[in-house]
N, C-alpha and C positions, 0 to 999 in steps of 0.2 A: 503491749495486744499479743493475743495466744489464739494461733491457728487451731480451725476445726477441721478445715477441708478445703481444695481446691477444686476449679473449673476445669481440670487436665482430664483427661480418661486416659486409661490406659487398655491396652491391648494382651499383654502377658499376663498371666494369673501370678502374683507378687509371691510365689512359694518360696522365696527366699527372704522376704523380708516377715512374711508371716513366722517362718522358721528362728530367723532371729531372734523375734520377739518371744516366740515361744522358749527358745534358748536362755533368754533373759529370764524369763519368770520363772522357768525351771532351775537355774542356781539360785534364784532369789528364794525359792520356797524351801527345795531341797540343801542346797550348800550354806545359804546363809539366816536360815532357821525364820524367813520371812520378818528379818528386821529384830529378830529376839536377841538377848545375850546368854550365852557366850558366842552363839553361832556367827553372830554379823561380826562381833568385833574378832574372832579367829580367822574368818574367811578373808576381812581385809586386813589384818598382819600376815599373811600368809598367800595370799594372792593379790595383794594390794603391788602397784609400782612405786617405790619408795626412792625418791631423786637421788639422796644424798648415800644409798647405798649401793644402788646402780651404779654411779661415780666413783664411787671409794671416799666420798668426802665427809662422812661422817663414820666416828671411831667405833671399831665391832663390839658389839656388849652392850652398846646405847640403847638404856629401855626408852620405849614411845610409848607412853597412854593409848590405847585405842578404845577404851570402856570402862565400866565399872568394875573395878577388882582384875582388870588383862591389860597387859603391856607389850608390845611387840619389842622380843630380842633382837637386836641387827646381828647379824653371824659375820657381817665381812666377805661374804661370797656372794657377787651378784646373782641375784634369780633374773636373767634376763627374761625367762618366758613370762613374767608380771608383765610385762609390756602389752603382753595378749591378755592374757587370763585376767587383769584390771579393767579391762573393755566391757566384760560382761557380770559385773560386778557393781552393786549400789549402796548407797548409805540410808535409803530410808524409802517408804513409800511413797512417797512426791515424786522423790528422787527417780526411780524406775517408773510409775507413771506418767511423769512430764518426758522424760527420755522417748520411752517406747511410742508416746502420743505423735512427739514430733517425727519418729521413724516411720509412722505407718502416715502420715500426711504427707510428706517428700518423698518419702522411700521409693513406694511403687511405683512413682515415674521416673525415676532414675533407676532401677532396675529394667524396668520397661525399654530403658534408651539403649540397655547394653545386655542384656540377656543374662541369664540365671548366673551363670557362671564367673563371665567377667562383674558381676554386680558382688560376688562374694568376696574376690580379689581386693575391690576397689574399697568395699566397705572395709577391710581387715588392714589396707594399706594408709588409711585416712586415719583409721584407728592408732595405728603405730606412729603415725609423723606428728598426730597431734598429742599422742603421750611424750616423744620425745622434744617436741617444744617445749611442754610445761616442763618436764627433766632437767633441760638445759638451761631455763628459763629460772630455776628456783635449784640448782645444783648441791646446796648445802641442805634442803630439807629433808629431815627425818619422816617426813608425814606422809601416811599410805596415802596414793591418788587410786581413785575407784570411776568407772563410770562410762557409760556407752557414750557422753555425751560428743567426745572430740570425733567420733567415725560419723557422730549422727552431723554434725557441723560439716564436716565433709560433702558430705549429703546435700546440704543445704546452699554451699558453694556450686556443687556442682548444677544444682535446680535454679540457682541466679542466672547462670553461663547459659545453659538450654534454654528454659522458660521465663524470662525476666518480666514476661507481660502479663503472665497468666495470672486472673484476678484468684489471690486468695482470701478468703472468709475467715475472720479474726472477730475474737471477742473482746471488747475492749471494758475495764474497768476503772471509774471513775468513783471511786468510792464504796459506796453501797448500790450504785447504780452499775447497770450492767447493760452493754448495747453490744451491737453487732456491723461490722461494716465489711465492705467487700477492697481491698487495695490490689493494686499490681505486685507482683513478688517480690520485683525489684523493691520496692518502698518497705515490704515487711522484712526480707532478708538483711538488707542494710542500717535499716532502723536496728535490729538484732545484733548486725555484727558493729555498730557503733556505740552499742551498750555494753558490748563485750570491751572493746577496746577502752571506753570510759572506766570501766572496773577495773580492767588490768594495770592501767594507769594508777587509778587512786588505791589501790592496795598492793601497789608495787614493793612498798617499805614497809607489810604489817607483819612480817617476820614468818616464823613456821606454825604458828598454831592452826593451820588448817582454814580451810574455805571452798570458796568455786574455785575450779580450776579454770581463771578466764583464760589464759595465754593458750591454752589446749584448746577450746574452745575456737581461738584466733587461728590457731595452728592448723586446725582439723578444718577450717575455712578455706583457707588460701589452698590448701593441698588439694582440698576438692575442686574448687574452681580451676585450679592449674592442671589438673590429672585428666577431668573428664573428656578431653576432646582425646586424648586415647583411649579411653574407655569405649564411651559411647559411640554405638555405629549408625553412621549417617543414616542408613534405608529406616532406621526404625525410628532414629529423631524427626525424620521427617515426616510420619503419618500423622505426628501431632501438629503440622501444621496442614494439613488438609484437612477441609470439614469433612464431619463423618456423614454418608448417605443414610437415610430413612426411607426404605421404602413401605411406603402402608398399600395395604389392597383397596383394591377401588370400593367405593360406598354404593349402596344399593339407594336411589333415591324416591321416595315413595311422593 
């Protein structure tokens, strides 16, 4: 299931959500060369979070291939800023488009539930906790970790807590046939979380050759669900539980 919109109106302009999308797009184009080499590989090497380097479990000088003719040379000096910088990097066009799409579908409502300033802190905190979950789950990995999906998973966990019954319209792919269905948010989000859990179990012993950071997704999701009550403003959330009243002008009858 791929969500494309929900039935949850917003009251605040989602300026932070749009700003985060714009920032990710800018980094993708200006820093990562829109996915071209060597810019993409160099950005992942220098700004991606490497669990083994952060925890000091990989020997300094270890060379990690990150693209054609380019390797990361681990220095042994943990660059802790990469926990944050990695949240604004991506590995390909589908990666960034998918992440930004999910951010737009669910992020505007979570921003609406807490206000702009709190949303910035919530997004970054979920992203950091998601990255740390993956770091400690793969402490010996020399593979750089990049992507906004950990922070976005936090937003999805928050959405599950605040708006579990809101209808989410999704695309369903059945081979070559594509249809649309509307399901409660809890069904779509728990289905997604279940897939992340199963995938994390199936890939637990896959080694350090790279792939999807499923543990980061789960870590972000749990963090968002656990933290949302601390960040959300009750009066903002309650607006979504009251029906909007639409006033229409009287009609002249002929």
